[in-house]
N, C-alpha and C positions, 0 to 999 in steps of 0.2 A: 268489406270491412276487414283489414288485417289483425292478426292475433293482438297486436303492439295495441292498435289505435282504439280497439273495445273496450279497452285501461283509460283512456284517456278522455276527459269528460269534455263535451262540445266547447265551450267558453275556452277551454286550455290549449284546444284544436286550434280555435280561430286564431288567438294569440300568437301562438305559432306561426300558423300560416302567414301572418301579416309581417312576421319578423324574418321571415325567410327570403334569403334574397335569391334572385334566377340566375343560374349560371348562363354564360353568354360563351357563344362561340367567338374566339380573337382573331380569327383568320385561316385560310387555307394554308397550309406550308406545302403540299405538292397535290398535284393531279397528274396522272401520265398511264400510260400504256404499259401495263404489268406484263401481260405475256398473251399470247394467243395456243387456245385450246382448239381441242377438234370440236366444241360443240359452239364457239364463239370467243369474243374478245374479253377480256379481262383487263380494266383500268383500276387503278387504287388511288382512293382519295384520301390524303392526310390532313387534318384539322387540328386544332385545341381547343379546348373548350376551357374556360376558366369560372372555377365555383368562388364567390367573394363570402363564402360562409367559413366559418372555424371549423366546421364538422363537411366528413364526407355524404358524397349524394349520391345513392346508386342510379348506374345508368342502365336503364330499363330496355330500351331499343332504340333502333335506329330507322328511319324509313327513309327513300333514296327515288331520286326521279333524275334520268339524264335521257336529254334531249340533244340532237344534231341541228347545226343550222338549219339545213332545208326541211327539216320533219316538224309535219305538226303536232303527232301524237308522240308520245314518250317512245323510246327505242328499249330502255331497261326502268324496271321498277321492282322495288322490292322492300323486304324487312329483314332485317338481323337483330336476332335478340343478343343482348351483351349481358355480360357477367361480372360487371368492374364499376369501381366507384371514382365519381371524380374527388380527386382531394382537396379537404380545406384550403383554402386560400392560397390555389398554384392552379398554372395551367396543365391539363392532363392531355396528353395525345391521344388521338383516335386514328383508328385507320378504317376503311371502309372499302371492300371490296365490291365492285360493280361489274355485274356481269351482263354481254349484249351479246344475245345469240346470232350466230349469221342471218339466219332470216331476216333479222328485224334492221340489220344495217346497210340496207340498199342506198341509203342517202347520203351512208358516208363516201361513195365514189363521188356521187354529186358535189358535194360539199369539199372536196379534197381537189378536185379538178379544178375547182374553181381559180383557189390561189394555194396550193398547195399545201394548207392550214386546214387542221380540223376543230373548227368551233363546237364547243361542247357549251349547255346552261345545264346547270346543277342545279337541285334543292333537296335540301335534307329537314328533317325534322328528328332532333333528339329528344326523346321522352325520357324522362329523369322521374323516380318515385319517391314519393316521401311517405315511408310505411307508419311513420306515427302518426300523423295527421290524416294516412289512406288518402292521398291524393295525388294526382300524377300531372306534370307540367310538361309542354311541348313547347320545343323552341327551335321554332323555323330558321333555316338561312341558306341564301342562295347565292349563286354566281356563276359567272361563264369564265371559260379560259379557251385557248388556242393550243391546240399541240400541233407540232411538228413532225410527220410522218414522212419517213426514208420512203426510197420507191422499191426497196426491197421488204418492207415491212405492207406496204400495198400491194405487189405483189403474192403475196405469202396469203393476205386475207382474199384478196381476189382466187388464188387457189383453192383455198379452202370451202369458199362460198360454192365455187363450180362445183366443187367434189360432195359437198352437202345436197345439192341441186340432181347430182347424178352424173354427171357433167365430167367425168375422170379421166387420168392419164393424159395424154399429151397432147389433146384437145383443149384442157385446162390450162395447161403448162402456155401453151400457143397463147391462148385470147388472154387470159391474166398477162403476158407478156406483152402483148400487142397495146393493150389498157395503158401498163404503167409505161412502156415508151413514147407513149401519147402524152405524158405527165415534162418530157426532156429530159428524165434523168435516167442517170444508168445504175441499171441493178447487179 
């Protein structure tokens, strides 16, 4: 029980919880490959959450799961604590970085070589906190998206995967270049 909720009688807590409207995700504004790091790929999910209440609601945490079309298991999962509020009667933009380690993305090459697109499936769980009534709500949201990757990006991803596997130098450049040229794209 939070320090605020212990002063609120149970019947009042129930009345408040019945009147509170649950915010909703109103859409994904953007999903893109943000960067390549030494550890893996970083995608960025940008979406908006609408709070239909006249008061702000604290955003507690966001959990995410990312799958590629050819993967049965998630390639990335995580939970990010948040310290911001969803403004009353407004849409609040929210950004979530999704990090995928190179050892988890073997399916990216299979998916990309099928049709030169990367098919992603993302599930989000946005948890809001209502300290007055000592209750958390989780808002689920899922979507799928195709990302166009250039052969240059694929080449760099393959090179970094091979470096991570200990196949560095000219061997990794030659192997990655061979696979990238298989896609009939110029690097």
